[in-house]
N, CA, C, O and the ligand as a Tripos MOL2 file, in Angstrom:
@<TRIPOS>MOLECULE
protein
  277   275    70     0     0
PROTEIN
NO_CHARGES

@<TRIPOS>ATOM
      1 N         128.6950  139.7940    7.3790 N.3       1 MET1
      2 CA        130.2730  140.1270    7.1040 C.3       1 MET1
      3 C         130.6510  138.9360    6.0730 C.2       1 MET1
      4 O         130.4180  137.7280    6.1230 O.2       1 MET1
      5 N         131.3490  139.7670    5.0830 N.am      2 SER2
      6 CA        131.5410  138.8130    3.9360 C.3       2 SER2
      7 C         133.2230  138.2050    4.1480 C.2       2 SER2
      8 O         134.1380  138.7430    4.7710 O.2       2 SER2
      9 N         133.2250  137.0840    3.4910 N.am      3 ASN3
     10 CA        134.8630  136.4170    3.4590 C.3       3 ASN3
     11 C         135.4200  136.9450    2.3410 C.2       3 ASN3
     12 O         136.5960  136.5930    2.2520 O.2       3 ASN3
     13 N         135.0210  137.7340    1.3360 N.am      4 SER4
     14 CA        135.4770  137.9960    0.3300 C.3       4 SER4
     15 C         136.5780  138.8740    0.3410 C.2       4 SER4
     16 O         136.3900  139.9220    0.9580 O.2       4 SER4
     17 N         137.7780  138.7000   -0.2330 N.am      5 GLN5
     18 CA        139.0660  139.7270   -0.3460 C.3       5 GLN5
     19 C         139.2010  140.2350   -1.6140 C.2       5 GLN5
     20 O         138.3720  139.9680   -2.4830 O.2       5 GLN5
     21 N         140.2660  141.0220   -1.8410 N.am      6 GLN6
     22 CA        140.3240  141.4680   -3.2290 C.3       6 GLN6
     23 C         141.8490  141.6410   -3.4760 C.2       6 GLN6
     24 O         142.7080  141.7660   -2.6030 O.2       6 GLN6
     25 N         142.0430  141.6270   -4.8980 N.am      7 ILE7
     26 CA        143.6620  142.0350   -5.2910 C.3       7 ILE7
     27 C         143.3370  142.9210   -6.4980 C.2       7 ILE7
     28 O         142.2370  142.9070   -7.0510 O.2       7 ILE7
     29 N         144.3100  143.6490   -6.8490 N.am      8 HIS8
     30 CA        143.9900  144.1380   -8.2350 C.3       8 HIS8
     31 C         144.8160  143.3570   -9.3330 C.2       8 HIS8
     32 O         145.9380  142.8510   -9.3120 O.2       8 HIS8
     33 N         143.8690  143.4460  -10.2670 N.am      9 CYS9
     34 CA        144.3910  142.7880  -11.5340 C.3       9 CYS9
     35 C         145.5320  143.1800  -12.0040 C.2       9 CYS9
     36 O         145.8030  144.3740  -12.1360 O.2       9 CYS9
     37 N         146.5500  141.9640  -12.3940 N.am     10 PRO10
     38 CA        147.7960  142.4940  -12.7870 C.3      10 PRO10
     39 C         147.7630  143.2610  -14.2000 C.2      10 PRO10
     40 O         148.6190  144.0890  -14.5120 O.2      10 PRO10
     41 N         146.5210  142.8410  -15.1420 N.am     11 HIS11
     42 CA        146.5160  143.3170  -16.2720 C.3      11 HIS11
     43 C         146.1320  144.8530  -16.3010 C.2      11 HIS11
     44 O         146.8690  145.7530  -16.7060 O.2      11 HIS11
     45 N         144.7160  145.0090  -15.7470 N.am     12 CYS12
     46 CA        144.1980  146.4790  -15.8770 C.3      12 CYS12
     47 C         143.9510  147.0580  -14.5920 C.2      12 CYS12
     48 O         143.2860  148.0940  -14.5690 O.2      12 CYS12
     49 N         144.3820  146.5570  -13.4890 N.am     13 GLN13
     50 CA        144.3840  147.1380  -12.0350 C.3      13 GLN13
     51 C         143.1730  147.3330  -11.6620 C.2      13 GLN13
     52 O         142.9950  148.1860  -10.7930 O.2      13 GLN13
     53 N         142.1650  146.7020  -12.1360 N.am     14 SER14
     54 CA        140.5210  146.7000  -11.4660 C.3      14 SER14
     55 C         140.8190  145.6130  -10.4350 C.2      14 SER14
     56 O         141.8340  144.9210  -10.3520 O.2      14 SER14
     57 N         139.7140  145.6060   -9.6590 N.am     15 VAL15
     58 CA        139.7350  144.9260   -8.3710 C.3      15 VAL15
     59 C         139.1160  143.6770   -8.7930 C.2      15 VAL15
     60 O         138.0530  143.6960   -9.4140 O.2      15 VAL15
     61 N         139.7670  142.4970   -8.4680 N.am     16 ILE16
     62 CA        139.2600  141.2270   -8.4130 C.3      16 ILE16
     63 C         138.8760  140.5170   -6.8460 C.2      16 ILE16
     64 O         139.5860  140.2140   -5.8870 O.2      16 ILE16
     65 N         137.8000  140.4480   -7.0380 N.am     17 TYR17
     66 CA        137.1280  139.6370   -5.5890 C.3      17 TYR17
     67 C         137.4090  138.1280   -5.5910 C.2      17 TYR17
     68 O         137.2500  137.3710   -6.5480 O.2      17 TYR17
     69 N         137.8100  137.8440   -4.4860 N.am     18 PHE18
     70 CA        137.9260  136.2700   -4.4260 C.3      18 PHE18
     71 C         137.6280  135.8430   -3.0790 C.2      18 PHE18
     72 O         137.3830  136.6820   -2.2120 O.2      18 PHE18
     73 N         137.6280  134.6410   -2.8420 N.am     19 GLU19
     74 CA        137.5580  134.0100   -1.6190 C.3      19 GLU19
     75 C         138.3990  132.9070   -1.2920 C.2      19 GLU19
     76 O         138.2190  131.7620   -1.7050 O.2      19 GLU19
     77 N         139.2900  133.2640   -0.5660 N.am     20 ALA20
     78 CA        140.4320  132.1830   -0.2020 C.3      20 ALA20
     79 C         139.8890  130.8330   -0.1850 C.2      20 ALA20
     80 O         140.3130  129.9740   -0.9590 O.2      20 ALA20
     81 N         139.0060  130.6160    0.6300 N.am     21 LYS21
     82 CA        138.4880  129.2170    0.8570 C.3      21 LYS21
     83 C         138.0750  128.5050   -0.5850 C.2      21 LYS21
     84 O         138.2870  127.3110   -0.7940 O.2      21 LYS21
     85 N         137.5410  129.2750   -1.4250 N.am     22 LEU22
     86 CA        137.0890  128.8650   -2.6680 C.3      22 LEU22
     87 C         138.4600  128.7300   -3.5920 C.2      22 LEU22
     88 O         138.6580  127.7460   -4.3040 O.2      22 LEU22
     89 N         139.2900  129.7330   -3.5000 N.am     23 LEU23
     90 CA        140.4890  129.6780   -4.1930 C.3      23 LEU23
     91 C         141.3310  128.4170   -4.0120 C.2      23 LEU23
     92 O         142.0210  127.9920   -4.9380 O.2      23 LEU23
     93 N         141.2740  127.8010   -2.7830 N.am     24 ILE24
     94 CA        142.2060  126.6270   -2.5480 C.3      24 ILE24
     95 C         141.2440  125.4660   -2.8920 C.2      24 ILE24
     96 O         141.6700  124.3270   -2.6990 O.2      24 ILE24
     97 N         140.0270  125.6250   -3.3690 N.am     25 THR25
     98 CA        139.5830  124.4460   -4.0710 C.3      25 THR25
     99 C         139.8050  124.2610   -5.3730 C.2      25 THR25
    100 O         139.5140  123.2050   -5.9360 O.2      25 THR25
    101 N         140.3570  125.3040   -5.9900 N.am     26 GLY26
    102 CA        140.9890  125.2840   -7.3540 C.3      26 GLY26
    103 C         140.1830  126.2950   -8.1900 C.2      26 GLY26
    104 O         140.5090  126.5620   -9.3470 O.2      26 GLY26
    105 N         139.1580  126.8330   -7.5970 N.am     27 MET27
    106 CA        138.2160  127.8870   -8.3550 C.3      27 MET27
    107 C         139.1250  129.1690   -8.8090 C.2      27 MET27
    108 O         140.0790  129.7150   -8.2560 O.2      27 MET27
    109 N         138.4500  129.4250  -10.0300 N.am     28 SER28
    110 CA        139.3120  130.8430  -10.6530 C.3      28 SER28
    111 C         138.1550  131.8650  -10.2820 C.2      28 SER28
    112 O         136.9790  131.6320  -10.0050 O.2      28 SER28
    113 N         138.8450  133.0690  -10.3620 N.am     29 PHE29
    114 CA        137.8810  134.2460  -10.3020 C.3      29 PHE29
    115 C         138.1720  135.4460  -11.3760 C.2      29 PHE29
    116 O         139.3130  135.8160  -11.6510 O.2      29 PHE29
    117 N         137.1560  135.9220  -11.8630 N.am     30 ASN30
    118 CA        137.2210  136.6680  -13.0010 C.3      30 ASN30
    119 C         137.5120  138.1170  -12.5870 C.2      30 ASN30
    120 O         136.7830  138.4680  -11.6590 O.2      30 ASN30
    121 N         138.3470  139.0340  -12.9990 N.am     31 CYS31
    122 CA        138.3680  140.4410  -13.2080 C.3      31 CYS31
    123 C         137.0420  140.9770  -13.1810 C.2      31 CYS31
    124 O         136.1230  140.4110  -13.7730 O.2      31 CYS31
    125 N         136.8540  142.2430  -12.4010 N.am     32 SER32
    126 CA        135.6910  142.5020  -12.5870 C.3      32 SER32
    127 C         135.3980  143.8620  -13.3310 C.2      32 SER32
    128 O         134.4790  144.6460  -13.0980 O.2      32 SER32
    129 N         136.2970  143.9490  -14.1890 N.am     33 ASN33
    130 CA        136.2370  144.6610  -15.7190 C.3      33 ASN33
    131 C         135.8790  143.8230  -16.6870 C.2      33 ASN33
    132 O         136.6300  142.9060  -17.0180 O.2      33 ASN33
    133 N         134.7340  144.0160  -17.2450 N.am     34 PRO34
    134 CA        133.7270  143.2060  -18.3530 C.3      34 PRO34
    135 C         134.7420  143.1690  -19.4710 C.2      34 PRO34
    136 O         134.6430  142.2000  -20.2240 O.2      34 PRO34
    137 N         135.8850  144.2120  -19.7690 N.am     35 ASP35
    138 CA        136.7390  144.1410  -20.9750 C.3      35 ASP35
    139 C         137.9240  143.3720  -20.7330 C.2      35 ASP35
    140 O         138.7310  143.0660  -21.6110 O.2      35 ASP35
    141 N         138.0190  143.0240  -19.3550 N.am     36 CYS36
    142 CA        139.3390  142.1410  -18.9630 C.3      36 CYS36
    143 C         139.0750  140.5640  -19.0940 C.2      36 CYS36
    144 O         138.0840  140.0990  -18.5310 O.2      36 CYS36
    145 N         139.6760  139.9790  -19.6030 N.am     37 LEU37
    146 CA        139.3370  138.5460  -19.4770 C.3      37 LEU37
    147 C         140.0970  137.9020  -18.6410 C.2      37 LEU37
    148 O         140.0040  136.6740  -18.6230 O.2      37 LEU37
    149 N         141.0210  138.5660  -17.7590 N.am     38 THR38
    150 CA        141.8860  138.1360  -16.8090 C.3      38 THR38
    151 C         141.1410  137.2030  -15.7810 C.2      38 THR38
    152 O         139.9620  137.4730  -15.5520 O.2      38 THR38
    153 N         141.6500  136.2580  -15.2160 N.am     39 SER39
    154 CA        140.9980  135.4700  -14.0800 C.3      39 SER39
    155 C         142.3170  134.9150  -13.2610 C.2      39 SER39
    156 O         143.4360  134.7170  -13.7340 O.2      39 SER39
    157 N         141.9520  134.7500  -12.1330 N.am     40 ILE40
    158 CA        143.2100  134.2970  -11.0750 C.3      40 ILE40
    159 C         142.6030  132.9660  -10.4960 C.2      40 ILE40
    160 O         141.4390  132.6920  -10.2020 O.2      40 ILE40
    161 N         143.7640  132.2230  -10.4250 N.am     41 SER41
    162 CA        143.5760  130.9820   -9.7390 C.3      41 SER41
    163 C         144.9900  130.4080   -9.2940 C.2      41 SER41
    164 O         146.0040  130.7850   -9.8810 O.2      41 SER41
    165 N         145.0500  129.4240   -8.1710 N.am     42 LEU42
    166 CA        146.2500  128.8610   -7.9280 C.3      42 LEU42
    167 C         146.7910  127.6930   -8.7920 C.2      42 LEU42
    168 O         146.1780  126.7070   -9.2000 O.2      42 LEU42
    169 N         147.9500  128.0050   -8.9520 N.am     43 SER43
    170 CA        148.7470  127.0560   -9.7820 C.3      43 SER43
    171 C         148.5900  125.5350   -8.8110 C.2      43 SER43
    172 O         148.4190  125.4650   -7.5940 O.2      43 SER43
    173 N         148.7060  124.4640   -9.7460 N.am     44 GLN44
    174 CA        148.4120  123.2710   -8.9270 C.3      44 GLN44
    175 C         149.5170  122.9520   -7.8120 C.2      44 GLN44
    176 O         149.3290  122.1820   -6.8700 O.2      44 GLN44
    177 N         150.8170  123.7320   -8.0860 N.am     45 GLN45
    178 CA        151.5510  123.2750   -7.1770 C.3      45 GLN45
    179 C         151.5710  124.3110   -5.7780 C.2      45 GLN45
    180 O         152.1870  124.1830   -4.7200 O.2      45 GLN45
    181 N         150.7170  125.2820   -6.2050 N.am     46 SER46
    182 CA        150.5410  126.3680   -5.0350 C.3      46 SER46
    183 C         149.2410  125.9340   -4.1230 C.2      46 SER46
    184 O         149.0350  126.4230   -3.0130 O.2      46 SER46
    185 N         148.3940  124.9530   -4.7400 N.am     47 LEU47
    186 CA        147.3440  124.6020   -4.0180 C.3      47 LEU47
    187 C         147.7170  124.0360   -2.7580 C.2      47 LEU47
    188 O         147.3600  124.6760   -1.7690 O.2      47 LEU47
    189 N         148.3240  123.0320   -2.5860 N.am     48 GLU48
    190 CA        148.6410  122.3630   -1.1400 C.3      48 GLU48
    191 C         149.3870  123.3550   -0.2380 C.2      48 GLU48
    192 O         148.9270  123.2960    0.9020 O.2      48 GLU48
    193 N         150.2720  124.1480   -0.3440 N.am     49 PRO49
    194 CA        150.9650  125.0880    0.5920 C.3      49 PRO49
    195 C         150.0060  126.2590    0.9170 C.2      49 PRO49
    196 O         150.1530  126.8920    1.9630 O.2      49 PRO49
    197 N         149.0290  126.5530    0.0380 N.am     50 ALA50
    198 CA        148.0740  127.9200    0.1120 C.3      50 ALA50
    199 C         146.9900  127.2880    1.1500 C.2      50 ALA50
    200 O         146.4190  128.0320    1.9470 O.2      50 ALA50
    201 N         146.7430  125.9760    1.1180 N.am     51 LYS51
    202 CA        145.5910  125.1840    1.7660 C.3      51 LYS51
    203 C         146.0480  125.2490    3.2960 C.2      51 LYS51
    204 O         145.3140  125.6540    4.1970 O.2      51 LYS51
    205 N         147.4130  124.7790    3.4760 N.am     52 GLU52
    206 CA        147.8750  124.7980    4.7710 C.3      52 GLU52
    207 C         148.0840  126.1130    5.5010 C.2      52 GLU52
    208 O         148.1160  126.2540    6.7240 O.2      52 GLU52
    209 N         148.2170  127.0230    4.6080 N.am     53 LEU53
    210 CA        148.3780  128.3140    5.2420 C.3      53 LEU53
    211 C         147.1410  128.9600    5.6770 C.2      53 LEU53
    212 O         147.0700  129.6520    6.6930 O.2      53 LEU53
    213 N         145.9720  128.6680    4.7240 N.am     54 ILE54
    214 CA        144.4840  129.2390    5.2980 C.3      54 ILE54
    215 C         144.1130  128.5190    6.3910 C.2      54 ILE54
    216 O         143.6470  129.1010    7.3700 O.2      54 ILE54
    217 N         144.2950  126.9650    6.3610 N.am     55 GLU55
    218 CA        143.8170  126.2790    7.6050 C.3      55 GLU55
    219 C         144.6980  126.6470    8.8510 C.2      55 GLU55
    220 O         144.0810  126.6910    9.9160 O.2      55 GLU55
    221 N         145.7490  126.8600    8.8790 N.am     56 ASN56
    222 CA        146.5530  127.1390    9.9390 C.3      56 ASN56
    223 C         145.9110  128.7490   10.4160 C.2      56 ASN56
    224 O         145.7540  128.9610   11.6180 O.2      56 ASN56
    225 N         145.6130  129.6830    9.5410 N.am     57 TYR57
    226 CA        145.1300  130.8730    9.8580 C.3      57 TYR57
    227 C         143.6350  130.6680   10.4240 C.2      57 TYR57
    228 O         143.2140  131.2530   11.4230 O.2      57 TYR57
    229 N         142.9110  129.7820    9.6710 N.am     58 GLU58
    230 CA        141.7080  129.7500   10.4140 C.3      58 GLU58
    231 C         141.8540  129.0010   11.9440 C.2      58 GLU58
    232 O         140.9420  129.1770   12.7520 O.2      58 GLU58
    233 N         142.8260  128.3080   12.2490 N.am     59 THR59
    234 CA        142.9890  127.8320   13.5370 C.3      59 THR59
    235 C         143.5670  128.5190   14.5430 C.2      59 THR59
    236 O         143.4790  128.2520   15.7410 O.2      59 THR59
    237 N         144.2410  129.5270   13.9740 N.am     60 LYS60
    238 CA        144.9100  130.7270   14.9430 C.3      60 LYS60
    239 C         143.6500  131.6150   15.1580 C.2      60 LYS60
    240 O         143.3240  131.9400   16.3000 O.2      60 LYS60
    241 N         142.9050  132.0300   14.0140 N.am     61 LYS61
    242 CA        141.8140  132.8550   14.3940 C.3      61 LYS61
    243 C         140.8290  132.5150   15.3470 C.2      61 LYS61
    244 O         140.2820  133.3140   16.1070 O.2      61 LYS61
    245 N         140.5620  130.9580   15.2590 N.am     62 GLN62
    246 CA        139.5280  130.5650   16.3760 C.3      62 GLN62
    247 C         140.3140  130.6210   17.8020 C.2      62 GLN62
    248 O         139.6020  130.8590   18.7770 O.2      62 GLN62
    249 N         141.6450  130.4360   18.0160 N.am     63 ASN63
    250 CA        142.3860  130.6110   19.1140 C.3      63 ASN63
    251 C         142.1550  131.8950   19.5810 C.2      63 ASN63
    252 O         141.8960  132.1250   20.7630 O.2      63 ASN63
    253 N         142.2440  132.8540   18.6130 N.am     64 ILE64
    254 CA        142.4260  134.3600   19.1860 C.3      64 ILE64
    255 C         140.7220  134.6900   19.5460 C.2      64 ILE64
    256 O         140.3930  135.4950   20.4180 O.2      64 ILE64
    257 N         139.8740  134.0210   18.8220 N.am     65 LEU65
    258 CA        138.5340  134.2580   19.3920 C.3      65 LEU65
    259 C         138.0210  133.9150   20.6900 C.2      65 LEU65
    260 O         137.2410  134.5490   21.4010 O.2      65 LEU65
    261 N         138.6820  132.6180   20.9170 N.am     66 GLN66
    262 CA        138.4750  132.0270   22.3420 C.3      66 GLN66
    263 C         139.1960  132.8650   23.4440 C.2      66 GLN66
    264 O         138.6750  133.1560   24.5210 O.2      66 GLN66
    265 N         140.4860  133.2310   23.0430 N.am     67 LEU67
    266 CA        141.0350  134.0620   24.0690 C.3      67 LEU67
    267 C         140.2190  135.3460   24.2500 C.2      67 LEU67
    268 O         140.2240  135.8000   25.3940 O.2      67 LEU67
    269 N         139.5850  135.9470   23.4130 N.am     68 SER68
    270 CA        138.8870  137.1130   23.5520 C.3      68 SER68
    271 C         137.6830  137.0360   24.5310 C.2      68 SER68
    272 O         137.2120  138.1280   24.8470 O.2      68 SER68
    273 N         137.2130  136.1310   24.9650 N.am     69 HIS69
    274 CA        135.9310  135.7300   25.5040 C.3      69 HIS69
    275 C         135.9300  136.5460   26.9430 C.2      69 HIS69
    276 O         134.9700  136.4500   27.7060 O.2      69 HIS69
    277 ZN        141.6930  143.1260  -15.2510 Zn       70 ZN70
@<TRIPOS>BOND
     1     1     2 1
     2     2     3 1
     3     3     4 2
     4     3     5 am
     5     5     6 1
     6     6     7 1
     7     7     8 2
     8     7     9 am
     9     9    10 1
    10    10    11 1
    11    11    12 2
    12    11    13 am
    13    13    14 1
    14    14    15 1
    15    15    16 2
    16    15    17 am
    17    17    18 1
    18    18    19 1
    19    19    20 2
    20    19    21 am
    21    21    22 1
    22    22    23 1
    23    23    24 2
    24    23    25 am
    25    25    26 1
    26    26    27 1
    27    27    28 2
    28    27    29 am
    29    29    30 1
    30    30    31 1
    31    31    32 2
    32    31    33 am
    33    33    34 1
    34    34    35 1
    35    35    36 2
    36    35    37 am
    37    37    38 1
    38    38    39 1
    39    39    40 2
    40    39    41 am
    41    41    42 1
    42    42    43 1
    43    43    44 2
    44    43    45 am
    45    45    46 1
    46    46    47 1
    47    47    48 2
    48    47    49 am
    49    49    50 1
    50    50    51 1
    51    51    52 2
    52    51    53 am
    53    53    54 1
    54    54    55 1
    55    55    56 2
    56    55    57 am
    57    57    58 1
    58    58    59 1
    59    59    60 2
    60    59    61 am
    61    61    62 1
    62    62    63 1
    63    63    64 2
    64    63    65 am
    65    65    66 1
    66    66    67 1
    67    67    68 2
    68    67    69 am
    69    69    70 1
    70    70    71 1
    71    71    72 2
    72    71    73 am
    73    73    74 1
    74    74    75 1
    75    75    76 2
    76    75    77 am
    77    77    78 1
    78    78    79 1
    79    79    80 2
    80    79    81 am
    81    81    82 1
    82    82    83 1
    83    83    84 2
    84    83    85 am
    85    85    86 1
    86    86    87 1
    87    87    88 2
    88    87    89 am
    89    89    90 1
    90    90    91 1
    91    91    92 2
    92    91    93 am
    93    93    94 1
    94    94    95 1
    95    95    96 2
    96    95    97 am
    97    97    98 1
    98    98    99 1
    99    99   100 2
   100    99   101 am
   101   101   102 1
   102   102   103 1
   103   103   104 2
   104   103   105 am
   105   105   106 1
   106   106   107 1
   107   107   108 2
   108   107   109 am
   109   109   110 1
   110   110   111 1
   111   111   112 2
   112   111   113 am
   113   113   114 1
   114   114   115 1
   115   115   116 2
   116   115   117 am
   117   117   118 1
   118   118   119 1
   119   119   120 2
   120   119   121 am
   121   121   122 1
   122   122   123 1
   123   123   124 2
   124   123   125 am
   125   125   126 1
   126   126   127 1
   127   127   128 2
   128   127   129 am
   129   129   130 1
   130   130   131 1
   131   131   132 2
   132   131   133 am
   133   133   134 1
   134   134   135 1
   135   135   136 2
   136   135   137 am
   137   137   138 1
   138   138   139 1
   139   139   140 2
   140   139   141 am
   141   141   142 1
   142   142   143 1
   143   143   144 2
   144   143   145 am
   145   145   146 1
   146   146   147 1
   147   147   148 2
   148   147   149 am
   149   149   150 1
   150   150   151 1
   151   151   152 2
   152   151   153 am
   153   153   154 1
   154   154   155 1
   155   155   156 2
   156   155   157 am
   157   157   158 1
   158   158   159 1
   159   159   160 2
   160   159   161 am
   161   161   162 1
   162   162   163 1
   163   163   164 2
   164   163   165 am
   165   165   166 1
   166   166   167 1
   167   167   168 2
   168   167   169 am
   169   169   170 1
   170   170   171 1
   171   171   172 2
   172   171   173 am
   173   173   174 1
   174   174   175 1
   175   175   176 2
   176   175   177 am
   177   177   178 1
   178   178   179 1
   179   179   180 2
   180   179   181 am
   181   181   182 1
   182   182   183 1
   183   183   184 2
   184   183   185 am
   185   185   186 1
   186   186   187 1
   187   187   188 2
   188   187   189 am
   189   189   190 1
   190   190   191 1
   191   191   192 2
   192   191   193 am
   193   193   194 1
   194   194   195 1
   195   195   196 2
   196   195   197 am
   197   197   198 1
   198   198   199 1
   199   199   200 2
   200   199   201 am
   201   201   202 1
   202   202   203 1
   203   203   204 2
   204   203   205 am
   205   205   206 1
   206   206   207 1
   207   207   208 2
   208   207   209 am
   209   209   210 1
   210   210   211 1
   211   211   212 2
   212   211   213 am
   213   213   214 1
   214   214   215 1
   215   215   216 2
   216   215   217 am
   217   217   218 1
   218   218   219 1
   219   219   220 2
   220   219   221 am
   221   221   222 1
   222   222   223 1
   223   223   224 2
   224   223   225 am
   225   225   226 1
   226   226   227 1
   227   227   228 2
   228   227   229 am
   229   229   230 1
   230   230   231 1
   231   231   232 2
   232   231   233 am
   233   233   234 1
   234   234   235 1
   235   235   236 2
   236   235   237 am
   237   237   238 1
   238   238   239 1
   239   239   240 2
   240   239   241 am
   241   241   242 1
   242   242   243 1
   243   243   244 2
   244   243   245 am
   245   245   246 1
   246   246   247 1
   247   247   248 2
   248   247   249 am
   249   249   250 1
   250   250   251 1
   251   251   252 2
   252   251   253 am
   253   253   254 1
   254   254   255 1
   255   255   256 2
   256   255   257 am
   257   257   258 1
   258   258   259 1
   259   259   260 2
   260   259   261 am
   261   261   262 1
   262   262   263 1
   263   263   264 2
   264   263   265 am
   265   265   266 1
   266   266   267 1
   267   267   268 2
   268   267   269 am
   269   269   270 1
   270   270   271 1
   271   271   272 2
   272   271   273 am
   273   273   274 1
   274   274   275 1
   275   275   276 2
@<TRIPOS>SUBSTRUCTURE
     1 MET1         2 RESIDUE 1 A MET
     2 SER2         6 RESIDUE 1 A SER
     3 ASN3        10 RESIDUE 1 A ASN
     4 SER4        14 RESIDUE 1 A SER
     5 GLN5        18 RESIDUE 1 A GLN
     6 GLN6        22 RESIDUE 1 A GLN
     7 ILE7        26 RESIDUE 1 A ILE
     8 HIS8        30 RESIDUE 1 A HIS
     9 CYS9        34 RESIDUE 1 A CYS
    10 PRO10       38 RESIDUE 1 A PRO
    11 HIS11       42 RESIDUE 1 A HIS
    12 CYS12       46 RESIDUE 1 A CYS
    13 GLN13       50 RESIDUE 1 A GLN
    14 SER14       54 RESIDUE 1 A SER
    15 VAL15       58 RESIDUE 1 A VAL
    16 ILE16       62 RESIDUE 1 A ILE
    17 TYR17       66 RESIDUE 1 A TYR
    18 PHE18       70 RESIDUE 1 A PHE
    19 GLU19       74 RESIDUE 1 A GLU
    20 ALA20       78 RESIDUE 1 A ALA
    21 LYS21       82 RESIDUE 1 A LYS
    22 LEU22       86 RESIDUE 1 A LEU
    23 LEU23       90 RESIDUE 1 A LEU
    24 ILE24       94 RESIDUE 1 A ILE
    25 THR25       98 RESIDUE 1 A THR
    26 GLY26      102 RESIDUE 1 A GLY
    27 MET27      106 RESIDUE 1 A MET
    28 SER28      110 RESIDUE 1 A SER
    29 PHE29      114 RESIDUE 1 A PHE
    30 ASN30      118 RESIDUE 1 A ASN
    31 CYS31      122 RESIDUE 1 A CYS
    32 SER32      126 RESIDUE 1 A SER
    33 ASN33      130 RESIDUE 1 A ASN
    34 PRO34      134 RESIDUE 1 A PRO
    35 ASP35      138 RESIDUE 1 A ASP
    36 CYS36      142 RESIDUE 1 A CYS
    37 LEU37      146 RESIDUE 1 A LEU
    38 THR38      150 RESIDUE 1 A THR
    39 SER39      154 RESIDUE 1 A SER
    40 ILE40      158 RESIDUE 1 A ILE
    41 SER41      162 RESIDUE 1 A SER
    42 LEU42      166 RESIDUE 1 A LEU
    43 SER43      170 RESIDUE 1 A SER
    44 GLN44      174 RESIDUE 1 A GLN
    45 GLN45      178 RESIDUE 1 A GLN
    46 SER46      182 RESIDUE 1 A SER
    47 LEU47      186 RESIDUE 1 A LEU
    48 GLU48      190 RESIDUE 1 A GLU
    49 PRO49      194 RESIDUE 1 A PRO
    50 ALA50      198 RESIDUE 1 A ALA
    51 LYS51      202 RESIDUE 1 A LYS
    52 GLU52      206 RESIDUE 1 A GLU
    53 LEU53      210 RESIDUE 1 A LEU
    54 ILE54      214 RESIDUE 1 A ILE
    55 GLU55      218 RESIDUE 1 A GLU
    56 ASN56      222 RESIDUE 1 A ASN
    57 TYR57      226 RESIDUE 1 A TYR
    58 GLU58      230 RESIDUE 1 A GLU
    59 THR59      234 RESIDUE 1 A THR
    60 LYS60      238 RESIDUE 1 A LYS
    61 LYS61      242 RESIDUE 1 A LYS
    62 GLN62      246 RESIDUE 1 A GLN
    63 ASN63      250 RESIDUE 1 A ASN
    64 ILE64      254 RESIDUE 1 A ILE
    65 LEU65      258 RESIDUE 1 A LEU
    66 GLN66      262 RESIDUE 1 A GLN
    67 LEU67      266 RESIDUE 1 A LEU
    68 SER68      270 RESIDUE 1 A SER
    69 HIS69      274 RESIDUE 1 A HIS
    70 ZN70       277 GROUP 0 **** ****
């Protein structure tokens, strides 16, 4: 099972695959269209809130998995 998620490129509407866990480390991801040079990354001021959001999600996900035993 892959952790990758996808959004549509704001420029050409092609798919951009990204991993939230890597996105919050500041990594950028390129558009899957080789003719499009668009890349996505989190702005510096979004890094911290996004990190918290994803960490909360991971915690909740673990709780859900424990409940489903
Ligand atoms: Zn694009």
